[in-house]
N, C-alpha and C positions, 0 to 999 in steps of 0.2 A: 652296451655291456651290462652285466648283471650286478656283480658284486661292487662295482665302483660307479653306479649310475648317479650318485650325488655329486660327482665331479663337474658335470655339465652345468649345474646350478652355481656351484661355488666358484668356478674358475672363469665364468663369462666375463670378458672385458679386462682380465688381468694381463699385464705385460711381464712375462717372466724375464728376469735379468740374467739368465744363465746361458744364453745362446753362444756367447763368446767364451764362456768359462772352460769348456772342455776342449777348446781348440787353441787357446793362448798359452802355449808352452814353448820353451826353448827347444831347439833340436835335441839337445842332450836329454832334457826331461822327457821328450816324446819317445826317444829311443829306450829310455829306462822303462816307460810304461809298456812299450811294444814287447820288450824282452820278457817283462814279468808276465804279460798276457800269453805270449808264446809258450812260456813254461807251464802256464795253467791250462791252456786249451790246445786241442788239435787244430791243424790248419782249417779243416772243414768247419769246426765249431766256431773258430775265430771269424770265418767269413760270414757265418750266420749271425753272429753277434753284431758284426759291423753293419751288415745289411739292415737288420731290424733297428739298430741305433740310428742310422741315417734316415730311415723311413719315419721313425718316431720324431726326429728333429724336424723333418719336413712337415709332418702333420701339426706339430706344435706351432710352427711358424705360420701355418694357415689358420690357427685358432681352433683346431679340432683336438681339444685337450683330452677328451675321454679316450679317444683312440691312441693318442700319443702316450698317455699314462699306461695303458695296457701294454703297449710295445716296449716301453722302458722296463716295465715289470718282467716282460718276456726276456729282455736282454739279461736281466738279473737272474732269471731262471737258468739261462744258458751259462752265465758266469757269475756266481754269487758274490765274487770279489770285484766285479767290474766297477772301477772308480767313477767312470763317466756316467754309467746308469745310476749309480748310487747318488751322485751329485744331482742329476736331473730330477730324480724322484724326491730328493730332499727339498728341492725348490717347490715342487708341488705341495709337499706337506707343510712348508712354511706358510703358503697362502691359504691352506686349509686349516691353519692354526693347530695342527697336530705336532706340537713342539717336540715330543719325545721321538717320534719317527723322523722328524726333520733333522734333529741333532744326531740320531743314530746313523742316518744316511750320510750326513756330512762327515762324520768321523770315519765312516768306512771309506769314503772317497779320498780323504787325506791319507788314511792308512794304506790304501791301494796305490796312491800316486803322491808320495811325500814331496816330490819335486815340483808340484804344481802350485804356483804362487796363488792363483785365484781360488783354488780349493781352500787353501789355508786362510786366506783373507776372509772368505765367506764363513768359515768355521769360527774364526775369531769374532766376526760381527754377530754371528748367531749366539755365541757365548755372552757377548755384551747385551744383546737384546733380551736375553733370558736372565740377566742380572748376575751371571757367573763371572765376576770381574777377574778373579784369580786365574781361571782357565783362559780367559781372553788374554791376560797379560802373558801367561805361559806360552800361548800360541804366537803372539807377536814377538816375544823374545826369541822363540825358535826361528821365526821368519827373519828376524834381524841378523841372526847368525848365518842361516842358510842362504839368504838373498842379501849378501853383504853390500851389494852395489845399489840397493834401493833405500830411499830415505823414508818412505811411507810408514813402514813398521815402527821406526823410531818416533815419528811424529804421533802415531797412534798411542804409543807407550807413554809419551809425555802427557797426553790428555788423560790417560787412565791413571797414571801415578798421581797427577794433580787432583783428579776426582777423589782418589783414595787418600789424599793428603800425605802421600808417601814422598816427602820432599827430598830426602837423600837420593832416592832413585830417580826423581825428576832431574836433579843436578847431574847425576851419573849419565842419564840418557842424553841430556843436553850436551854434555861433554863429548859423548860419542857422535852426536849429530854435528857438533862443531868440528870434530876431527875430519869429517867428510866434506863439510862445506867451507871451512875456514871461519874465522871470527866475523860475525855479522852483528849489526845493530839489533835485529830482532832477537837473536839468541842471547846476546849480552843483556838486553833489557829484561828478558824472561828470567835469566839467572839472577839478575838483580832483584826482581820481584820475589823470587822463591827464597833467596837468602834473607830478605826482609821478613818473610813469613816464618823463617827459621830463627828469627831474632839474631841473625849473624850480620850485623851492620858492617862490620869490618870487611867481610868478604863481599858484601853487597857493593859497597863503594869501590872496593878493589876491582871488581868486575868491570865497572864502567871506566875506571882509570886504565885498566888494561886495554879496553877498546880504544880509548883515546891514544894510548901509547902505540897501539898496533897501526894506527893511521895518523901519524904525527902531522902530516901535511893537510889533513882534512879538518878544518876548524869546526865543522859541524859536530863532530864527536866530542870535541872539547866543550862546545856549547851545551851539548846534552849533559855532559858531566856537571857543568855549572848548574843546569836546571835540576839535576838530581840532588845536588847539594842544597839548593834553595828550597826545594819541595820537601826536604827531609831534615829541616832544622839546622842547617849549616850555612847561614847567610854570608859569613865572612869568607868561607872557602868558595862560595858561589861568586862573590864579588871578585875575588882574586882570579878565579878561572875566566870570568868574562873579560877581565882586563887583559889577560894573556892573549885571548882571541883578538881583541880590538887593537892590541899592540902590533899584531901581525897584519890584521885586516880591519882597518878603521871603519870601513863601510859594511862590515858583516851584518846583514839584516837580522839574522837570528840572535846574535849577541846583543845588538842594539835594542831589540825588542825585549830580550830577557833582562837587560838592565832596567828597562822601564818597569817590568814586573818586580824586580828587586827593590826599586825605589818605592813602589806601591806597598809591597809587603812590609817594608821597614818604616812606613809612615812618612816618607819624604815626598809629600804630594806635589810641592812646587817643582822639585826635580823630576818627578814622574811626568808632569805635564810638559816640561821642557824636553824631556827625553822623547816623548811621543812626537812632539813637533819636529824634533831633529830627524826622526825616522820618516815622518810623512813628507818632509821637505828635502829629503836626501835624494838627489837624482839617481843615485846608484842603487837605491832600494827598489826592488821590483814591484809592479802594480799589485800583484796578488797579496803581498805582505801589507801594502798600504790599505787595500780594501779591507783586509781582516782587521787592521787597527781601527779604521773608521767605523766598521760595524760594531766593534766593541765600544767605541766612544759614543756612538749613536744610542746603543742599547743602554749604556749607563746614564746618558742624558735623559732618556725617556723614563727610566725607572726612578730617577731622582727628581724628575720634572724640572730639570734645569733649563735655562734659556738656550735656544738653538743658535744664538748669534755666534758662539764659539765654533760650532760645527760648520756653519755657513762660511765663516771666515777661513777656516782650515781648508775647506773644499776650494774656495776661491784662490787661495795661495797655491794650492797644489796645481790647479788648472793653469796657473801662470807659466808653469813649466811645460815643455813639449811633452805630449802624451804618446807613449809607445803603443797603447791600445785603448780600448773603450771601457775598461773595467771601472776606473774611477769616475769618468763622466756618467756612466750608466747608473752607478750607485748614487751619485749626486742628483741626477735627474729624478730618480725614484724618491729620494728624500724630499726634494722640492715639491714634487707632485703630491706626496703624502701630507705635506704641510700646506697644501693649497696655494703654493706660490707659482702659479701658472706662468706669469710674465717672466719670472726668473728662469723657469725651466726651459723656455723656448730656445734661448741661445745655446744652452748646454745640449739640448737635443739636436740642434743644427750642427754643433761640433761633432757629435757622435756620427751623424750621417756623412760628414766630411771625412772622418777617420775611417769609417766603415760604411761605404755606400750600400752594402747588402744588409744593413741592420734594419730589419722590417719593423720590430716593435717601436723603435725610435721614430721612424717615419710615420707609422700609424698614429702615434701619439700627437705628433705635429699636425697630422691631417685632421685629427679630431678637433683640435683647437681652431683650425681654419674653417672647418664646417660649422662649428658652433657659432663663429662670428660671421657666417655667410660670406667669407672672404674667398671667392672662387678664383681670383688671380693667384692667391697664395696656395690654394689647393692644386692648381695647375703647376705651379713652381715645384711643389713637393712630389707630385705624381709623375710628371714627365720623366725625370731621371730614374724614378723608382721602377718603372716598367722596363727600363733598359738594364738596370742592375739586378732586379729580381723579377724576371718576366713571368714566373710561375705564380706570383701573388695576385690573385684576381681582384682583390679589393681595390688596388690602385687603378686598374682599368675602369672599374665601376665608378669610382668617385671622379676620376679624370673625365669620364664621359659626361657625368652630371655637370661638372664645372664648365666643360665646353658647351653643353646644352644651355646652361644659364647665361653664358656669354654670347649666345646666339651663333655659336660656331657649330651649326647643325651637322654639316658634312664631316667635320673633325670628330664629333661625338659618334656618328655612325661608324666611321672608320675605326675608332678606338674600341668600340664594342665588338665589332667583327674580328679585330685583331685579338682581343681578349678571349674570344670563343675558340680560337685556335689552340689555346692552352688548357682547355677543359678536357678532363679525363675522368676515369671511373672513380677517382679519389676526390674529385673537386666537390666543394660544398654546394649541394643542390640548391639551397636557398639563394646563394649568390648568383648561380647560373640563371635561376629563375628571374632574378632582378635584371640581369643582362637583357634577357629576351623581353621583359616588360618595358624596359627603356627603349629597346629597338622598336617595339610596337608603337610607343609614343612618337618616336622620331619619324617612323614611316608614315604615321597618320599626319604629322606636321607637314611632311613632304607630299601629302595626298596620294600616297601609295597604299591604298586601303587593303588590297589583297595581301600584300607583304605584312601590313600591320596586324591583321587578324591571324596570319600564320605565326607571327612572332608571339602574340598573346597566347595562342594555343601551345606553343613550345614552352612558354613561361609556366603555364599551368600543368604541363607534363612534369616539369621538375619540382613544382610546388603548387599543389592544387588549392592551397589556401593563401596564395599571394594576393593580399587584399587590394593593393594598388592595381594590379593587372586585372583582377575581377571587376573592379569599379570602372576603369577606363574602357575595358572591352565592352561591358554592359552598356555604358553610356553611349559609346559610338554606335553600337547596334540600334539603340533606341532612337538616336538622331536620324539614322537611316531607315528607321521603322522596319528592321529586319530581325528575324529570329528573336522575337520579343519574349517568347517563353524561356529560351536559353538566357536571354539578358536578365529577365526577372529572377531566375534561379541563381545566377551569379551575383546579382546585386543584393539579393536577400542574404547571402553569405556574409557580405561586407557589413550589412546593417546588424546582423546577429553578432558579428565579431566586435563591432564598434558602434553601439547604439546611440552614442552621443556625438558622432561625427557628422557635421552638417553637410559636407560634400556627399558622403555616401547616402545619407537620408534623402538628399535632393535627387540623386540618380534614381533611387528606388521609387520615389514619388513620381518622377517624370516617366519612368517605364510604365507604372500603373496608369498614369494619365494617357499615354499612348495606347494602352490596351483598353481604355474606356472605363476603367475602374476609378471614377472621379471621387467617390466618397472616401475610399481608402487612401487615395492619392493626397487628399486634403489633410488627412491625419498625419501623414509622413512629411508633407511640405511644412506643416505647422511646426513639427519637431525640428525640421531642418532650420527654420527661421530662428527658433529658440537656441539653437546650438551653433551660432556663427554664420548661418546662411544669409542673414539680413545684411551682411557686409559684402555680399557678392551680387553684382548687377544681374547676372544670369539667373541665380536662384530667386531673386526678387521678381524677375520677369516670369519665371516658371510659376511662382506663387500666384501672380495675377492671372495667368492662364487657367490654373487649377480652380481658383475662386470663381472665375467666370463660368466654367463648366459646372460648377456647383450652385449656379443660380444667384451669384452675388456679384453682379456687374459693377456696382459702385465701388466695392472693395477691390475688385480686380483693377479698375482704373487707377485707384490710388497706388497700387503696387507698380503698375506700368509707368506711371509718372515718376515714382521714386527711382525706378531702374534707370529711366532716362536722366534724371538728375545726377545719378551715380556715374554717368559717363557712357551708358549704353547707346551706341550710335546705329543700332540695327534699323534698317528701313522697315522691316516687318513690325517692329515695336512702334515705330512712328505711325504706321497705318492703324495699328490697334488703338492707339490713343485718339487718332483723328476720328475713327469710325466707332470707337467705344465697343469693340467686339473682337473676337478671335478672327484672325485672318488665315484662311486656308493657304498652306504652302505647297 
C-alpha cells in the first residue's frame, strides 16, 4: 500500500489484543449493535462491511498487518460509525503511538456500541495510560452501573481513587463491592487501612470489629482484631481480645503466636520465651506455624550472635513428638548442616526419609556423607530404596552402581546401570548419562568384553565430549592394545590439558607417546606424572622404567623396575625385564 507503508515496519511482531474484543458481547448487546447498523446501512452495504471486516480479521491473524489495516479503513469508509472497525483501527494506532487517533477511534467504538464491555474497558485503560484519571474514573463508573453484575470496574475504581487519594470515594466503592460479595477479610482490611489514612481511627477499628461480629464462630477474625489493636497502640484491648479467643480455643495457634508478640512488644521477654515454647511444643499447632516460629528464632539468634544451644534444644524437644510431615525435620537438618554438625544431621535426615521416602534432597545429602567417608555399604543402603521410591532420579543409580563396583558386585553394577538407562529421556542430565556409559565401559572392560566397552565409551562421549574419566580410560585401553593410537593420543591430550597435575592422566599420555615411539616427549610427561602422585603407583613406576630405558638410561630404568616390584607388582614381564635388564617384547 502507499499511504500506510510505514505500518509494515512498526507492526512487525506485535500481538494485537483485540481479536476477542469485537466478538465478546452478550446476545442482547449484539442485537443492539445489529439493529443500529441495519438502521445505518442497506442490506447490501452491510454485507460488504461484514465481508471486508472478516477478511481484515483473517489477515491480521496471519500477521499481514498492512493489508488488514487497509481493509479496516475500507470498512470505516463503508460505515463511518462502525464500532468494530473503529476499535480495530484504534488498536493499530495504540501500537503506532498515535495517541490522538487511538483515543478518537476508541471513543467512536464506545459511542457506536455502548453495550460492549470490552470496548469500554479498553477506553478506560487508554484514558489511564494517557494520564486522564478523571475520564478513566468516569468510564469505570459508567461501567459499574451498566454492567452491574461485574466486579472488575469497582476494583479498578478502588485503585484509581486510592491513587488519587480520594479516600471517601474509596470507602464508597468498597461498600458497593462489599454489597456484591459480602463482608470479607480483604475488603475489611482495606477499609481499615483507608480509615486510618483518613485519621478516622474510630471507624477503622469498628470495621474490624464488624468483621469479627459478622463471623462470631471464626476465631481467626477475632485474632485479626487483636493484631489490629496491638499494631495500633492498643495493647490492653489486644490482650483482652486474644484471651477471648483462647477461652474458646485454648490451642488456637494464631492467638498463641499473637500472645508471644504481645509479650515481646510489652517487654515481657521471659513470658515471650515461655509463650514461644508453648507454641512449639503444642501438638495441636500445625507444622507450618512451628516452622515460621523457628525461622524467626533462628534469625534473631543469628543477628544477636546468641548461642545456638537453645535452638538445638527446641528442635530436639519438638522431634520427640510424632511428626505429621517433614517440615520441622527439614528445617532442623538445614540448620545442623549450616552449623557444620554433620554427625547430628544424619539421624534427622534418616527420619526425613522414613517420613517421606520420596524426599530426594534428604537422601542425596545422606549419600554425600557416605561417599565422603567411602562407606559404600551405607551408599548401598541409601540408594537401593531410593531407586524404588524415586526411579526417575538418575543420581541414585549412578552411585549405587559405583558402590556395587567397589564391593566387587560387578554384575549387580552392570544391571543397575542398564536399569538406570531405561529412565533416560530428552530432559535427563547429559553429564550424568555420560557417566553411566563411562562406568559401563569400565565394567565391560573388567569382564573382558572389549567391543562392548569401547561402544559404551563412545556413547559416553556422545553425551559429554569432555568426560575426562571416559577419555582417559578409553585412551589407555587403546594404548594397551596398541590400537587407534592417534585417536588415543587425541583423547588423552584433552585430559592432560584439562588437568595438567593429574598423575594418572599424565601417565596415560606418556604411555601413548611411548607406544607411538616418541620417547623423548614421553619422558617429559612421565616425569610430570611421577611428580604428581604417579610414584605411588606400581604401574606408573614400571612405565617410567620402560620410558627411561628407551631414552638410553638403562640403569635408571632398572631402578624403577625394581621399585615397582617392591611396591607389589607381580607381573611376569616385569620379572623378565629385571632379570635381563632390558625391555621385553610382548
